C-alpha positions as CSV (number, residue, x, y, z in Angstrom):
1,X,96.6,99.2,83.0
2,X,95.8,101.6,86.2
3,X,97.0,98.7,88.1
4,X,100.4,98.9,86.3
5,X,100.8,102.7,86.6
6,X,100.5,102.3,90.3
7,X,102.7,99.3,90.7
8,X,105.4,101.7,88.6
9,X,105.3,104.1,91.5
10,X,106.6,101.2,93.9
11,X,109.3,100.2,91.6
12,X,110.0,102.9,88.7
13,X,109.7,106.2,90.5
14,X,111.8,105.2,93.6
15,X,114.7,103.5,91.2
16,X,114.6,106.5,89.0
17,X,115.1,108.9,91.9
18,X,117.8,106.7,93.5
19,X,119.5,106.3,89.9
20,X,119.5,110.2,89.6
21,X,121.0,110.6,92.9
22,X,123.8,108.3,92.2
23,X,124.7,109.5,88.8
24,X,123.0,112.7,88.0
25,X,119.5,113.7,87.0
26,X,120.2,113.3,83.2
27,X,121.0,109.6,83.9
28,X,117.4,109.1,85.0
29,X,116.1,110.1,81.5
30,X,118.4,107.6,79.8
31,X,117.3,104.9,81.9
32,X,113.5,105.8,80.9
33,X,114.7,105.9,77.3
34,X,116.0,102.4,77.4
35,X,112.9,101.2,79.3
36,X,110.8,102.7,76.6
37,X,112.6,100.8,73.7
38,X,112.2,97.5,75.5
39,X,108.6,97.9,76.2
40,X,108.2,99.2,72.3
41,X,109.9,96.1,71.1
42,X,107.9,93.8,73.6
43,X,104.3,95.5,72.1
44,X,105.5,94.9,68.5
45,X,106.5,91.3,69.3
46,X,103.8,90.2,71.8
47,X,100.5,92.3,71.1
48,X,98.3,90.8,68.5
49,X,96.6,93.0,66.0
50,X,92.9,94.1,66.4
51,X,90.9,95.8,63.9
52,X,89.3,99.0,65.0
53,X,85.5,99.1,65.6
54,X,84.0,100.5,62.3
55,X,81.2,102.2,64.6
56,X,83.5,104.4,66.4
57,X,83.6,107.6,64.5
58,X,85.3,110.9,65.2
59,X,82.1,112.7,65.3
60,X,80.9,110.1,67.9
61,X,84.0,110.3,70.1
62,X,84.2,114.3,69.9
63,X,80.6,114.5,71.2
64,X,82.0,113.8,74.6
65,X,82.8,117.3,74.8
66,X,79.2,118.5,74.3
67,X,78.3,116.9,77.8
68,X,78.4,119.0,80.9
69,X,79.0,115.8,82.9
70,X,82.1,115.1,81.0
71,X,83.5,118.4,81.7
72,X,82.7,118.3,85.3
73,X,84.2,115.0,85.8
74,X,87.5,116.2,84.0
75,X,87.3,119.5,86.3
76,X,87.0,117.2,89.5
77,X,89.8,115.0,88.4
78,X,92.1,118.0,87.4
79,X,91.5,119.9,90.5
80,X,90.8,117.3,93.1
81,X,94.1,115.1,92.0
82,X,96.0,118.2,92.3
83,X,95.8,118.2,95.7
84,X,97.7,114.8,95.9
85,X,100.6,116.3,93.7
86,X,100.9,119.6,95.5
87,X,102.5,117.2,98.4
88,X,104.1,114.5,96.1
89,X,106.2,116.8,94.0
90,X,107.9,118.3,97.2
91,X,108.5,115.2,99.2
92,X,112.2,115.3,98.8
93,X,112.6,118.8,100.4
94,X,110.2,117.8,103.4
95,X,112.2,114.7,104.0
96,X,115.6,116.5,104.2
97,X,114.8,120.2,105.2
98,X,111.6,119.7,107.3
99,X,112.1,116.3,109.0
100,X,115.8,116.5,108.8
101,X,116.3,113.1,107.2
102,X,119.1,111.9,104.9
103,X,118.4,112.1,101.0
104,X,118.6,108.2,101.1
105,X,115.4,108.1,102.9
106,X,113.7,110.0,99.9
107,X,113.4,106.9,97.4
108,X,111.8,104.6,100.3
109,X,109.2,107.4,101.1
110,X,108.4,107.1,97.4
111,X,108.1,103.4,97.6
112,X,105.6,103.7,100.6
113,X,103.6,106.1,98.3
114,X,103.7,103.5,95.6
115,X,102.5,100.8,97.9
116,X,99.6,102.9,99.0
117,X,98.7,103.8,95.3
118,X,98.5,100.2,94.2
119,X,96.5,99.2,97.1
120,X,94.3,102.2,96.5
121,X,93.8,101.4,92.8
122,X,92.7,97.7,93.3
123,X,90.5,98.6,96.3
124,X,88.6,101.5,94.4
125,X,88.2,99.2,91.3
126,X,86.4,96.9,93.5
127,X,84.2,99.5,95.2
128,X,83.4,101.3,92.0
129,X,81.8,98.1,90.6
130,X,79.6,98.3,93.5
131,X,79.2,102.1,93.6
132,X,81.0,104.6,91.6
133,X,79.2,107.6,93.6
134,X,80.7,106.0,96.9
135,X,84.0,105.5,95.3
136,X,84.4,109.0,94.1
137,X,82.9,110.4,97.5
138,X,85.2,108.3,99.5
139,X,88.3,108.8,97.5
140,X,88.0,112.4,97.2
141,X,87.1,113.2,100.7
142,X,90.1,111.1,101.8
143,X,92.4,113.0,99.7
144,X,91.7,116.2,101.9
145,X,92.1,114.6,105.1
146,X,95.3,112.6,104.1
147,X,97.0,115.7,102.7
148,X,95.9,117.8,105.8
149,X,97.5,115.1,108.2
150,X,100.7,115.3,106.0
151,X,100.6,119.0,106.6
152,X,100.4,118.5,110.5
153,X,102.7,115.5,111.0
154,X,105.4,115.6,108.2
155,X,107.9,116.7,110.7
156,X,108.9,113.0,111.6
157,X,109.8,109.9,109.6
158,X,106.6,108.4,111.0
159,X,104.4,111.0,110.1
160,X,105.7,111.0,106.5
161,X,105.5,107.4,106.1
162,X,101.8,107.1,107.5
163,X,100.4,110.0,105.4
164,X,102.4,109.3,102.2
165,X,100.9,105.9,102.4
166,X,97.4,107.1,102.8
167,X,97.9,110.0,100.3
168,X,99.0,107.2,97.7
169,X,96.2,105.2,98.5
170,X,94.0,108.2,97.8
171,X,95.8,108.8,94.5
172,X,95.3,105.2,93.6
173,X,91.6,105.1,94.6
174,X,90.8,108.1,92.6
175,X,92.0,107.0,89.0
176,X,89.4,104.0,88.6
177,X,86.5,105.9,90.1
178,X,87.1,108.8,87.7
179,X,87.8,106.5,84.7
180,X,84.5,104.8,85.4
181,X,82.5,107.9,86.0
182,X,84.0,109.3,82.7
183,X,82.8,106.3,80.7
184,X,79.5,106.3,82.2
185,X,78.8,110.0,81.4
186,X,80.2,109.9,78.1
187,X,77.7,107.4,76.6
188,X,78.6,106.3,73.0
189,X,82.1,108.1,73.1
190,X,83.8,105.8,75.7
191,X,87.1,105.5,73.9
192,X,87.9,109.3,74.0
193,X,86.4,109.3,77.8
194,X,88.9,106.5,78.9
195,X,91.8,108.7,77.4
196,X,90.7,112.1,78.9
197,X,91.1,110.5,82.4
198,X,94.8,110.6,82.3
199,X,94.7,113.8,80.6
200,X,92.7,115.4,83.4
201,X,95.0,113.7,86.2
202,X,98.1,115.2,84.3
203,X,96.7,118.6,84.5
204,X,96.0,118.1,88.2
205,X,99.8,116.9,88.5
206,X,101.2,120.2,87.0
207,X,98.6,122.4,88.8
208,X,99.4,121.0,92.1
209,X,102.9,121.3,91.5
210,X,102.6,124.7,90.2
211,X,100.5,126.3,93.1
212,X,102.7,124.4,95.7
213,X,105.6,126.0,94.0
214,X,103.9,129.4,94.3
215,X,103.3,128.9,98.0
216,X,107.1,127.9,98.7
217,X,108.3,131.0,96.7
218,X,106.0,133.0,98.5
219,X,108.0,132.2,101.8
220,X,105.4,129.8,103.5
221,X,107.7,126.7,103.8
222,X,107.9,123.3,102.4
223,X,104.9,122.2,104.1
224,X,102.8,125.1,102.6
225,X,101.9,122.8,99.3
226,X,100.2,120.4,101.4
227,X,97.7,123.2,102.7
228,X,97.4,124.1,99.1
229,X,96.4,120.5,98.5
230,X,93.8,120.7,100.8
231,X,92.2,123.7,99.1
232,X,92.5,121.8,95.9
233,X,91.0,118.6,97.3
234,X,88.0,120.5,98.7
235,X,87.5,122.3,95.4
236,X,87.4,119.3,93.7
237,X,84.9,117.8,96.1
238,X,82.7,120.5,95.7
239,X,82.5,120.0,91.9
240,X,81.7,116.3,92.6
241,X,78.7,117.4,94.6
242,X,77.6,119.8,91.8
243,X,77.8,116.9,89.3
244,X,75.9,114.5,91.5
245,X,73.3,117.1,92.3
246,X,72.5,117.5,88.5
247,X,72.4,113.8,88.1
248,X,69.8,113.7,91.0
249,X,67.6,116.5,89.5
250,X,67.6,114.7,85.9
251,X,66.5,111.5,87.6
252,X,63.8,113.3,89.7
253,X,62.6,115.1,86.4
254,X,62.2,111.7,84.6
């Protein structure tokens, strides 16, 4: 599922952007509606019925919210992932106003981000199978480094391409690692934990976009959201270290 989401950033996001540029932003929403209708019909026709798990109760699922490590993982996802979308939300004005490139370059920049996201998703899935901790440390640490690189070098086409590729890879790498961590620390509430992953990442989407917008509104320029992103990535990494520290103390106590 996460792989499909990543691949959508290679095709869907750039296509929607290009469609909106050609026919107006409302047309992109119409295109999405058509795609959703086709997907709904495909699900009804092709996906077989599966009975629910009788052992999965509402009380068991909601017990995830009583666990500190679940909350810490949700926070690190919301804050750390926000660093990515502080940059991604404002790619278009960086391309046109900072680098001085034509608007037609924007969809191609988004394709590069999607390619990075797809690659990062599958690499992180492989790494998380071997060590969830390593996957989290590497992916969240790399978010800060790649976003900082974008802030420093996005004045050229080469800088935009290279660092959007890296930021996309970090975005893709975060998702499977955080998903696995949530399911590990939720114990018998894994269904809701799996769903909470995207809730946390979508909070990060809005948080990064909002804080980046504040920086632009404050007159700091279109690259200032990237610096906001560095701060968010650092905060998410700090929450991860706290979470891992709690795990370590518990193991030592046992």
